[in-house]
N, C-alpha and C positions, 0 to 999 in steps of 0.2 A: 459512381462506381464503374469502373472500366469493363467493357464486354470482352476485350482480347485478354486471354489468360496466358501468362508465361510461367513456366515452372518456378516454384519457390525453392530456396535452398533448404533441405532437411537438416534437422538438428538433433543430436543425441544429447539429452539432458544429464546432468549430474544426478546422483540419487540422493536420498534424503537424510537429514540430520534432525533429531528431535529438537523442538524449539527450547524446551527447558534446559537441554545441554548447552546450547549456545548462550542463553542468558546467564546461566551459571558461569560460563567462561568469561563473560563481560564483567561480571561482578568480581570474580576472583582476580582478573587481570587489571581491574581498575580502569576499564575502557568503556564505561557506560555513558560517556559524554556524547550527546546527540551531534550528528554531522550538521554541516551547513548545507542548505539546499539552494541551488542556483538554477534557473530555468530560462528558457527562450522559446519563442513561437515564430513561425513563418508560415505563409500560405500563399497560394495562387489559385484562383477560382476559375472554373470553366462553367459548372452548373450551379455553384453556390450551394451545395448540399452538404458540405463538411461543416461540423461545429466542434468546438473544443471547450474543455473545462479546466480551469486552474484554481485550486483552493489551497494555498500554501500554508494556512494558519488555522486548521481544524484543531479541535480539542476533544480528547477522550473524556476528560473531566472538566465541566464548565468552570472557568476561572482559574484552572491550574495550568499554567504555562508549560510546566514540565511534562504534561501529557499531550503535547502538540504532535500532530502528524499532517502530512500533505496528501493532496489528491490531485491527480492529473488524468484527463480523459480525452478521447477523440471519438466522435460519432460521425460515420460516413453515411449520410442518407441516400435513399434511392426512392424513385417514384414520388418525389416531393420532399419537402423539408420537415413535415410535421412530426414524424417519429423521432428524427434527430433532435429537434427542439424539445420535444417532450422528455426524451431520455436525459438530455442535458439538465433540464430543470428539476427532475424528479428522482433519477436513479440513485444518486448518492443519499438522498433522504431516506429512500426505501431500504437501502443496505443498512444504514445506521440504525433505523427503527428495529431492525432484527437482531441487534445486539443488546443483551441485557445491560441495565445500568448497574454501576457500583462494582464492576469486576475489575481485577488487576489486569496489568498490561499483557502478561503471558496468556491469560485466559481470553483476553480481548482479541489478541492476534490469532488464537486458535478458533475462536467463535466466528471471526471475520470470514473464514473460508466458507462456512455454511451461510452466513448472512449475505455474502455476495450472490449466492445461488437464489436465495429467497427474494433479494432485491431485484435482480434481473427478471425473475418470473413475475413478481408483482407489477413491475413497470410495464411488462408486456400485457398483462391482463388489463391494467387501467387504461393503456393506450387503445387496446382493441375495443373497449367499451365505447370509445369515441366514434367508432364506425368508420374510421379513415383507412385507406389502403396503403399508405406510406410505410416504409421499413427503414431500418438503420442497423449498421454495425455498432458495436460498442467495445471499447477498450478502456477499462477503468484500472488505474494504478494507484495504490496506497502505499506511501512511504513513511514508515514509523521508525525513526532512528536508522539503524543499518539494515532493517528488514523491509523488503519490498514484496508486495502482494499484487498480483496482476490477474484480473478477470477479463475475459473477452468472448464475444460472439462475432462471427463474420470473419473479415480478412484485413482489418486494421491490425498492425503488428506492433509489438514492443520488443525491442532487443536491449541487451545489457552489454556494454563494452567495459569490462572490468580492467583494473589496473596492471594485470599481468599480461594484457594484450589479447585475452580471450573474448570473443564475441559469442554470446549465447542467446537463443530465442526463448523468450518468456511467454510466448502465446502459440496457439495452434491455429492454422488457416482452415477455416470451415468452408472450403470450396469443394464442390461436388467433383470437379475435374481431377482433383488431386487426392481426395480423401476417400479411400475405399470403404472403410468402416461407416462413414457418414452416408455414403450411397446406399449401403446395405440397410441401414437404420431407416432411412427415408422410404425406401421401397417396402420394407417390412411393416411400416406404419401406414401404408396406403397411398404414398406418393408414387409417381412415375418420374424416372430419371432419363433424359435423352437429349439430343441436340435439336435445334430449331430446324424444322422441315421446310423446305422450299417446294415450289411447284415441281412436280416430277419425282418427289421423294428424296431429293438431295438433302443431306444433313450438313449444316454448317455450324461454326462457333463452338463455345465451351458446353460442357454438360450442364443441363438446367433441370429444375424440379418443375413438374407440371401437375396440376394447373398453376399458371402464374408465370413460369419461365425464369424463376430466380436462379442465379449461379451459386448461391450460398445455401448451406444446410442449416445454419443457425442465425438468428437476427432477433431484433426486437421490432414488433409490428408485423407487417405483411399479412394482414387479415385475409386478403384475397387469395393467398397461395395455399394455406392449409396449416393445421396445427402441428404437422410433422416437421415444419420449420421451427425449431424450438429456440427458446431464449435462455436455455440452461448453459451457463458459461464454462469454459475451460479455465481452471484457477491454478495458479502457480505461486509459490511463496519461497523466497530465497533470502539468504543472509549474507551481506557483503563483509569483507574484512574492513578494518579501519582505514585502509587506504582509499576506500570508496570505489565509485564507479559512475558510468554515465548510462542513462536511458535515453533511447530514441523511440518515440511513440509517433506513428504516422499512419495516415490512411493509405489505401492501396495505390493511389496515384504516385506515391513515392516507391513503394515496394514492386510494382510492376515495371519500374525503370531501373532500380538499383537493388543489388543484393544486399544482405545485412552487412557483409564485410565492407563492401564499397561505401555503404552509408556511414559506417563508423569511421573508415579511413579518411573520408572526405573532410572530417572536422576535428580529428584528434588534436589535442593540445590547444584548442581555441575556446574562448568563452561561449557559454551556452547560447546566448542570443545570436551571436555571429554564426555559431555552428548550425542552428536551425535554418538560417538563411542559406548557408552553403549547401546543406542537404537538399533543399528545395531547388536551388539553382542547378545543382548537379543532376537531379532527376529531370528537369526541364531540358538541360543541355543534352541528355542522353536520348530522351524519347519525345520531346516536345510536350505541349500541353494537351494531352488526351483526356484528362479527368482532373477533378479537383485534387490539388496537392497540399496536404496539411502536415506539419511536423512540430512536435514538441520535443526539445531537448532538455533533460533534467540532470544535473550534476549533483551527486551525493558525495560530499568531500569533507575532510577534516576542517575544523573551524578556522585554522590558521592558513587556509588556502583560498585564493580567489577564483581558481578554476582548476580543472584536472590537468596535471602535467601530461606530456606526451608519453604514451606507453612505451616500454622497452622494445625497440624494433626487433630484436633477436627473438622475442617471444610471440610476436604476432602471428607466426605461422601455426601456433597451437589451434588456431580457429578451425582450420581444415582437418587437422589430424585428430583432434579431440572431439570436436562438437558437431562437425558436418558430415559424419557418417550417416548412412541410411537409418532413419528412425522407425521403429515399429510403431504402427498406428493404434495400438491397443491402449488408448488413453484411460480405460476404465480399470486397468491392472494396478496392482499395488507395488511400486518400486521398493527396493531395499531400503532399510531405515537409516544406514549410517554410511556416508561417503562424502567426498567432495571433489571438485575439480578446480584448480587454481585457487583463487581467493574467494570463490563463491560456494556457498554451502546450501544445498537444497533442503528445504523443510517440508514442503508438501507439493503434490501435483495430482490433479484429478480432472478428468474430462468427460466422465460418463454423462449420458443424456437422461439417465434414469433417476427421478427425484428420490426414490427410496435410498439409493446409494449415496446420494449428495447431501441429504438433509440429516442423515443419521437416525438414531432412535431416541433422541432426547425429547421427552414430552414437556413442553413449556406450560407452566401453570402461572396464573396471576390471581391471587386471593381466592383459591379454589376453583377458579374458572379454567377451562382448556383454552389455550391461545394457539390460533393457527400459525404454523411455522412460516408461512408465506406472507399472508396479508396482515398478521398481528392482531386480528379481531378476536375478542374473547367470547366464549360461549359457556353457559353454565351446564355442567354434566347432569344428565338424567338417565333414567332407566333404559331409554332407547338409544343413548349416545355413548360411544367409548372411543378410546384413541385408535381402535382398529375397525371401527365401523361408523361410516359417516352417512347418516340418512339412507342407509341401505345400498350405498354405492360399492361397498367392499364385499366381494363374494366370499362366503365362508370357506370355500375350497382353496382360496388363495389370499389368506389374511394379510393385511398391510402391516409391515413392520417398521415403518417410518413414524415420524411424529404426527400429531394431530393436524388434519387439514379440514377447513371448513367446506361446505358443500360446493361453493364456487370454485375453490382451489382444487378440490377434488376432481370436478368436471374438467378443469384445465389439464390436470395430470393425466386423465383418462384420454383426453383428446390428443395430447402429445404422444401418447403411446399407441395411438392408432385405434383406440376403443370407441372413440366417438368422432369419426371422421367428419370434417366440415365440408359442406357442399359448396361448390364454386362453378360459376358459369364460364370461367376463363378457359380457353383452349389454345392450342398451338396450331 
């Protein structure tokens, strides 16, 4: 992860369309055929801390090929590779375990939004139990038909280059240097935000969180930094038109060298495998090898295409005029329900770091037992246990309105909110 921070291009997202509305349009229009997925990968290592995941043939229903979906992810590790390797091996399983079995596609896609939050937090809890101090960004992309769902912590980015020439950002950069609301959240939770102090009091470099000195406000791992560096992801879900689109998922070694528009422009009209190589090549040509550079290119295209055709040149300027105006950083707000930009319709976006807002109020039960919404462990209810009181951790004056959490996950929630600050000997 690079220590030099360059400004990222802000993006104004389209507002949201209910998922049921879009699926209804598909069925009425006879356009429910799944797209073809083509993908490519390229990388150039400096520290060897970037990892990626490609699962093109996952199934919602075992044995039913019509329920297929694809998963792509990038993990940019720091302070070692342990957290990145752990997240690559376990994150997807934890997300899928938080989705109930036997539900239909529409409900599955809606539940996925909460399951991603639960899966990220569980992965973080399990890794921290190992007692290692490594950390990682995580950008996980789920492609089901024409619907794309992206969850991310850190500064690995996913962009969408749609067929009308509009480039849109599907992630939020959790960098303290650029995100005012994240700085305020970290300090309110007990962290200190500042630059590295040299002898004589001179401050250099990007804003960091102390203790620990991390430039990010969200990640998986980083036990030595503090629980105010949270693993709760920003989640965005969009629906493409049947013309399809291209995803570029990459670590910050790419995005510190190239803007979203330049990355998309560098490879338009070319096959995915070649495109990934060209994006990495362009990043290295622009800035040299300052960090690990990893890129996944995913084309979501009609089945009769081998790759995405070149976008109409006359429409490519929509990028700046429609999407790259200054964006409000209030990611916990609720956007309007119905709108679209170009051929992309937004279904959902949420970035709050509060579990109560992210997990909803659904109380999961399994054969009469209460099931923790994060770790999926069951516990039999008794006179001393309810969905709003976990072993005395929930004060009566401020009752918990979210789903049931077990004692360990409740402690994690409190720690992330600054109620149980973690001690650390790290200093700057």
